[in-house]
C-alpha positions as CSV (number, residue, x, y, z in Angstrom):
1,X,88.8,74.9,142.0
2,X,89.3,76.0,145.6
3,X,92.8,74.6,145.7
4,X,93.6,76.7,142.5
5,X,92.2,79.8,143.9
6,X,94.2,79.3,147.1
7,X,97.3,78.9,144.9
8,X,96.6,82.2,143.1
9,X,95.9,84.1,146.2
10,X,99.2,82.7,147.6
11,X,101.1,83.7,144.5
12,X,99.6,87.3,144.5
13,X,100.5,87.5,148.2
14,X,104.1,86.5,147.6
15,X,104.2,89.1,144.9
16,X,103.2,91.8,146.9
17,X,105.6,91.0,149.6
18,X,108.5,90.9,147.0
19,X,107.6,94.3,145.8
20,X,107.3,95.9,149.2
21,X,110.5,94.1,150.5
22,X,112.5,96.3,147.9
23,X,110.7,99.4,147.6
24,X,113.4,101.4,146.1
25,X,114.1,98.9,143.4
26,X,110.3,98.4,142.8
27,X,109.6,102.1,142.7
28,X,112.6,102.6,140.2
29,X,111.1,99.8,137.8
30,X,107.6,101.3,138.1
31,X,108.8,104.9,137.0
32,X,110.8,103.5,134.3
33,X,108.0,101.7,132.6
34,X,105.4,104.5,133.5
35,X,107.6,107.2,131.9
36,X,108.0,104.8,128.7
37,X,104.3,104.2,128.6
38,X,103.3,107.8,129.0
39,X,104.9,108.8,125.6
40,X,102.6,106.7,123.5
41,X,99.8,108.0,125.6
42,X,100.6,111.5,124.8
43,X,100.9,110.7,121.0
44,X,97.5,108.9,121.2
45,X,96.2,112.0,122.7
46,X,97.3,114.4,120.0
47,X,95.8,111.8,117.3
48,X,92.6,111.5,119.1
49,X,92.2,115.2,119.7
50,X,93.1,115.7,115.8
51,X,90.3,113.5,114.6
52,X,87.5,115.8,115.3
53,X,89.4,118.7,113.6
54,X,90.1,116.6,110.7
55,X,86.4,115.5,110.3
56,X,85.5,119.3,110.3
57,X,88.1,120.4,107.8
58,X,87.0,117.7,105.4
59,X,83.4,117.5,106.0
60,X,82.6,119.2,102.7
61,X,85.2,118.7,100.1
62,X,83.9,120.1,96.8
63,X,84.3,119.5,93.0
64,X,83.0,122.2,90.7
65,X,82.0,121.3,87.2
66,X,82.1,124.1,84.5
67,X,79.9,123.4,81.7
68,X,80.7,124.7,78.0
69,X,79.7,128.3,77.4
70,X,77.2,126.9,74.7
71,X,75.5,124.2,76.7
72,X,71.8,124.4,76.9
73,X,69.9,125.9,79.9
74,X,68.8,122.6,81.1
75,X,72.2,120.9,80.7
76,X,73.4,121.9,84.4
77,X,70.2,120.4,85.8
78,X,70.5,117.1,83.8
79,X,74.3,116.8,84.8
80,X,73.4,117.3,88.4
81,X,70.5,114.6,88.1
82,X,73.1,112.3,86.5
83,X,75.5,112.8,89.5
84,X,72.9,112.1,92.1
85,X,72.0,109.1,90.2
86,X,75.3,107.4,89.4
87,X,77.4,108.6,92.5
88,X,74.8,108.7,95.2
89,X,77.1,106.8,97.8
90,X,80.1,109.3,97.2
91,X,78.3,112.5,96.8
92,X,76.8,114.1,99.8
93,X,75.0,116.9,97.9
94,X,74.8,118.5,94.5
95,X,73.8,122.3,93.7
96,X,73.4,124.2,90.4
97,X,75.0,127.7,90.1
98,X,73.4,129.3,87.1
99,X,75.7,131.8,85.1
100,X,73.1,134.6,85.7
101,X,73.4,134.1,89.4
102,X,77.1,133.8,89.3
103,X,77.3,137.2,87.2
104,X,75.0,138.9,89.8
105,X,77.2,137.8,92.7
106,X,80.2,139.0,91.0
107,X,78.7,142.4,90.3
108,X,77.8,142.7,94.0
109,X,81.6,142.4,94.5
110,X,83.4,145.9,94.5
111,X,86.5,144.3,93.1
112,X,84.7,143.0,90.0
113,X,82.1,145.6,89.5
114,X,83.8,148.0,87.2
115,X,85.5,145.3,85.1
116,X,82.1,143.6,84.4
117,X,80.7,146.8,83.1
118,X,82.7,146.6,80.0
119,X,81.5,143.3,79.0
120,X,79.0,143.0,76.4
121,X,77.4,139.8,77.6
122,X,77.6,137.3,80.2
123,X,80.9,135.3,79.8
124,X,80.4,132.8,82.7
125,X,79.3,129.2,82.3
126,X,76.7,127.3,84.3
127,X,78.4,125.2,87.1
128,X,77.6,122.2,89.1
129,X,78.9,121.9,92.6
130,X,79.2,118.5,94.1
131,X,80.0,117.8,97.8
132,X,81.6,114.5,98.6
133,X,80.6,112.4,101.6
134,X,83.4,112.4,104.5
135,X,85.6,109.5,104.9
136,X,88.9,108.0,104.1
137,X,91.1,108.5,101.0
138,X,89.4,111.8,100.1
139,X,91.9,112.9,97.6
140,X,92.0,109.7,95.6
141,X,88.1,109.6,95.4
142,X,88.1,113.2,94.3
143,X,90.7,112.5,91.5
144,X,88.7,109.5,90.2
145,X,85.5,111.5,90.1
146,X,87.1,114.4,88.4
147,X,88.7,112.0,85.7
148,X,85.3,110.5,85.2
149,X,83.4,113.7,84.9
150,X,85.7,115.4,82.6
151,X,84.7,113.0,80.0
152,X,81.1,113.7,80.1
153,X,79.5,115.6,77.2
154,X,79.0,119.3,77.9
155,X,81.6,119.5,80.6
156,X,84.3,122.0,80.0
157,X,86.4,121.9,83.2
158,X,86.3,120.3,86.6
159,X,88.1,122.0,89.3
160,X,89.1,120.7,92.6
161,X,91.8,121.4,95.1
162,X,92.9,118.3,96.9
163,X,96.3,119.5,98.0
164,X,95.0,120.3,101.6
165,X,93.3,116.9,101.7
166,X,96.4,115.1,100.7
167,X,98.6,117.1,103.3
168,X,95.9,116.3,106.0
169,X,95.8,112.6,105.2
170,X,99.6,112.3,105.0
171,X,100.1,114.0,108.4
172,X,97.5,111.8,110.1
173,X,99.2,108.7,108.4
174,X,102.6,110.0,109.5
175,X,101.2,110.2,113.1
176,X,99.7,106.8,113.0
177,X,103.0,105.2,111.8
178,X,105.1,107.0,114.2
179,X,102.7,106.3,117.2
180,X,103.0,102.6,116.1
181,X,106.8,102.7,116.1
182,X,106.9,104.4,119.3
183,X,104.5,101.8,120.9
184,X,106.8,98.9,119.7
185,X,109.7,100.7,121.2
186,X,107.9,101.2,124.5
187,X,107.0,97.4,124.3
188,X,110.7,96.5,124.1
189,X,111.4,98.8,126.9
190,X,108.7,96.9,129.0
191,X,109.9,93.6,127.9
192,X,113.6,94.2,128.8
193,X,112.7,95.9,132.2
194,X,110.3,93.1,133.3
195,X,112.6,90.3,132.1
196,X,115.6,91.7,134.2
197,X,113.4,92.3,137.1
198,X,112.2,88.6,137.1
199,X,115.8,87.4,136.5
200,X,117.0,89.2,139.6
201,X,114.4,88.2,141.7
202,X,114.7,84.4,140.3
203,X,118.5,84.5,141.2
204,X,118.0,86.1,144.6
205,X,115.4,83.2,145.3
206,X,117.4,80.5,144.0
207,X,117.7,78.6,147.2
208,X,114.0,79.0,148.1
209,X,113.1,77.7,144.7
210,X,115.4,74.8,145.1
211,X,113.9,73.8,148.5
212,X,110.3,74.2,147.1
213,X,111.1,71.7,144.3
214,X,112.6,69.1,146.7
215,X,109.2,69.2,148.9
216,X,107.2,68.5,145.8
217,X,106.3,72.0,144.4
218,X,105.3,71.8,140.7
219,X,106.8,74.2,138.0
220,X,103.6,76.1,137.9
221,X,103.5,76.8,141.5
222,X,107.1,77.8,141.5
223,X,106.7,80.1,138.6
224,X,103.3,81.7,139.2
225,X,104.4,84.3,141.6
226,X,106.8,85.5,139.1
227,X,104.1,85.7,136.4
228,X,102.1,88.0,139.0
229,X,105.2,90.1,139.6
230,X,105.4,91.0,135.8
231,X,101.6,91.6,135.6
232,X,101.3,93.6,138.6
233,X,104.4,95.6,138.0
234,X,103.1,96.6,134.6
235,X,99.5,97.3,135.6
236,X,100.7,99.8,138.2
237,X,103.1,101.3,135.8
238,X,100.5,101.7,133.3
239,X,98.2,103.5,135.8
240,X,101.1,105.8,136.9
241,X,101.7,106.4,133.1
242,X,98.1,107.4,132.6
243,X,98.6,109.8,135.7
244,X,101.8,111.3,134.4
245,X,100.2,111.7,130.8
246,X,97.2,113.5,132.4
247,X,99.4,115.8,134.4
248,X,101.5,116.6,131.3
249,X,98.3,117.6,129.3
250,X,97.6,120.4,131.7
251,X,100.7,122.7,130.8
252,X,100.4,121.6,127.2
253,X,96.7,122.6,127.0
254,X,97.4,125.8,128.7
255,X,100.1,126.9,126.0
256,X,97.9,125.4,123.2
257,X,94.9,127.5,124.4
258,X,97.0,130.6,123.9
259,X,97.9,129.5,120.4
260,X,94.4,128.5,119.5
261,X,93.0,131.9,120.7
262,X,95.4,133.8,118.4
263,X,93.8,132.0,115.5
264,X,90.1,132.4,116.9
265,X,89.8,128.8,117.4
266,X,89.4,126.3,120.3
267,X,91.7,123.1,120.4
268,X,92.6,121.0,123.5
269,X,94.4,117.6,123.9
270,X,92.5,114.9,125.8
271,X,93.5,111.2,126.6
272,X,91.9,108.5,124.8
273,X,88.4,107.1,126.1
274,X,88.2,105.0,129.3
275,X,87.7,101.8,127.6
276,X,90.7,102.5,125.4
277,X,92.7,103.1,128.5
278,X,91.5,100.0,130.2
279,X,92.4,97.9,127.1
280,X,95.8,99.5,127.3
281,X,96.3,98.4,130.9
282,X,95.4,95.0,130.3
283,X,97.5,94.7,127.3
284,X,100.4,96.1,129.2
285,X,99.7,93.6,132.1
286,X,99.6,90.6,129.5
287,X,102.9,91.8,128.0
288,X,104.5,91.9,131.4
289,X,103.2,88.4,132.2
290,X,104.5,87.0,128.8
291,X,107.9,88.8,129.6
292,X,108.0,87.4,133.1
293,X,107.2,83.8,131.8
294,X,110.0,84.1,129.4
295,X,112.6,85.1,131.9
296,X,111.5,82.7,134.5
297,X,111.8,79.7,132.1
298,X,115.3,80.7,131.2
299,X,116.5,81.6,134.8
300,X,114.9,78.9,137.0
301,X,116.7,76.1,135.2
302,X,119.0,74.9,138.2
């Protein structure tokens, strides 16, 4: 166990010496990978910041059920009770709006006051308003419920406006797919950069590797510093990329704040949570180690 720890300490020390031996080249590689990693971080910041807004917008999607004008006075309450009983998991709340109450509210509106005075009676129907529970696929859920409720006895019309829900879900879905494709592109950049860096290091250390093999060094001992090189390079680049993304959010939030104030709203971009950033750093380090392993296997066969 102690021997293995010494070997890992030696490999890490060799990696750090190789990084500091060529500072310009090392810094260039770090900046290339860091700039590439900062792009999906900014995209993730946008998606993470949009989630609370999306939840606020879609927290009370409603369907309005209009009963037939000749329905009984208790039909609305019975319909509301049936909705609560049969769709308790999908409906957050149900309220009944009687036709007398609706007429009173319209008469209190100056735009409708004169028009309603000429009517001999109350032409409005009783209505039931159902608020859906928030969650995914709101548009599909609302359409399915509307189709089912239209077939119930006494129901004349089910009104819903799901266009805004469909647009919001499509926009978020587009953002997730775009971020995934961007992350895959960045992963390829990281693979290519680390692969080429390890390849150049292996070729420059050709004679040293040959001598190490002659004196009995194992392949694991020879290749371990290169694995550390890929892992350490990507870890440092990920931390630099987080710093770049954080700095980029400062002017973006300043410009966004002015735009949000013009709409009497508040909206700011923020990086993902600390644990998500930690997972990203570890994932990038593992990706760098895998790329280095692939490169060293191909370029130390001499």
